[in-house]
matplotlib code that plots the C-alpha trace (Angstrom):
import matplotlib.pyplot as plt

x = [20.9, 23.1, 21.9, 24.3, 23.6, 22.9, 20.4, 18.7, 18.6, 17.2, 14.4, 13.6, 13.3, 11.1, 9.0, 8.4, 7.5, 4.8, 3.0, 0.0, -0.9, 0.9, -0.9, 0.7, -0.7, -0.7, -0.5, 2.5, 4.2, 3.6, 4.9, 8.0, 8.7, 8.1, 10.4, 13.2, 12.8, 12.9, 16.0, 17.8, 20.2, 23.1, 21.8, 18.2, 17.4, 18.5, 16.5, 13.4, 13.9, 14.1, 11.2, 9.2, 10.0, 9.1, 5.8, 5.0, 5.7, 3.6, 0.6, 1.0, 1.2, -2.0, -4.0, -6.0, -7.3, -10.0, -10.9, -14.1, -15.4, -18.9, -19.7, -20.0, -23.0, -22.8, -23.0, -20.2, -18.0, -18.5, -17.7, -14.5, -13.6, -14.1, -11.8, -9.1, -9.1, -9.2, -6.0, -4.1, -5.5, -7.3, -6.3, -6.4, -7.9, -10.0, -10.7, -13.1, -13.0, -14.4, -12.1, -14.2, -11.0, -11.1, -14.2, -15.2, -13.8, -11.6, -8.1, -6.9, -3.6, -2.3, 1.2, 3.2, 0.7, -1.5, -4.5, -5.7, -9.0, -10.1, -11.1, -8.7, -5.8, -7.0, -7.4, -3.8, -2.4, -4.3, -2.9, 0.7, 0.3, -0.3, 2.8]
y = [8.3, 7.0, 8.1, 8.4, 6.6, 9.9, 11.1, 7.6, 7.9, 11.4, 10.5, 7.4, 9.7, 12.1, 9.3, 7.9, 11.5, 11.6, 8.7, 8.9, 5.7, 3.8, 5.3, 7.9, 11.4, 13.5, 16.8, 15.9, 14.6, 18.1, 19.9, 17.6, 18.4, 22.2, 22.0, 20.3, 22.7, 25.8, 24.6, 23.0, 20.9, 19.0, 16.5, 17.7, 16.5, 13.0, 13.1, 14.3, 11.7, 8.8, 10.3, 10.3, 6.5, 5.6, 7.4, 5.6, 2.2, 3.0, 4.1, 1.0, -1.2, 0.4, 0.1, -3.0, -3.7, -6.1, -7.5, -9.5, -10.7, -9.2, -6.2, -7.2, -6.4, -3.9, -6.6, -8.7, -5.5, -4.7, -8.4, -8.3, -4.8, -6.1, -9.1, -7.0, -4.5, -7.3, -8.7, -5.4, -3.1, 0.3, 2.8, 0.4, 2.1, -0.6, -0.2, -2.5, -3.0, -5.3, -7.6, -10.0, -11.8, -13.5, -15.5, -15.8, -15.4, -12.6, -11.3, -9.1, -7.1, -5.4, -4.0, -7.0, -9.6, -11.2, -13.4, -15.0, -17.1, -16.5, -19.2, -17.9, -18.6, -22.1, -22.9, -21.6, -23.8, -26.8, -26.1, -25.9, -29.1, -30.8, -29.3]
z = [-6.9, -4.1, -0.5, 2.4, 5.7, 7.5, 4.9, 5.2, 9.0, 8.9, 6.4, 8.6, 11.6, 9.7, 8.4, 12.0, 13.2, 10.5, 11.9, 14.5, 16.3, 13.6, 10.6, 8.3, 8.8, 5.6, 7.3, 9.2, 6.0, 4.5, 7.6, 7.4, 3.8, 4.5, 7.5, 5.5, 2.6, 5.0, 6.9, 3.8, 6.0, 4.3, 1.8, 1.9, -1.6, -0.6, 2.6, 0.7, -2.0, 0.7, 2.6, -0.6, -1.2, 2.3, 1.9, -1.3, 0.1, 3.2, 1.0, -1.2, 2.0, 3.3, 0.1, -0.7, -4.2, -4.5, -8.0, -8.8, -12.1, -11.1, -9.0, -5.3, -3.4, -0.5, 2.1, 0.4, 0.1, 3.8, 4.8, 2.7, 4.0, 7.6, 7.1, 5.5, 8.4, 10.9, 9.5, 8.4, 11.0, 10.7, 8.2, 5.2, 2.1, 0.1, -3.6, -5.3, -9.0, -11.6, -13.7, -16.0, -16.9, -13.5, -14.5, -10.8, -7.3, -5.9, -6.2, -3.3, -3.5, -0.4, -0.8, -1.9, -0.7, -3.3, -2.4, -5.6, -5.2, -8.8, -11.1, -13.8, -11.3, -10.6, -14.4, -15.0, -12.1, -13.5, -17.0, -15.6, -13.8, -17.1, -18.7]

ax = plt.figure().add_subplot(projection="3d")
ax.plot(x, y, z, "-o")
ax.set_aspect("equal")
plt.show()
């Protein structure tokens, strides 16, 4: 669906108003949606669609997925979480999961950033260098 410039601008303004100290506030997003649905301004469906997309991107950008070949100890998880929060700031949700296919090391995905220090990745790079 094509969105007009005015609808994009309105959605962006709503999105900015939903943030508190640079972190998205869930209650404010609900209030903004209720406000738009109550007033039903021109192109309100486009505004809500764009706002939804902006919220999705922000949630993805603030979610770190940490994969490891074996379960990480609590101390190691705390250390990894501390480093991630130091780089990306407060408000990052960190999810730890196990992926035996990595063979060893960690793979961390935060939004569109990928940090791959896994043995599987190194073996794949070595294989490509021989090709």
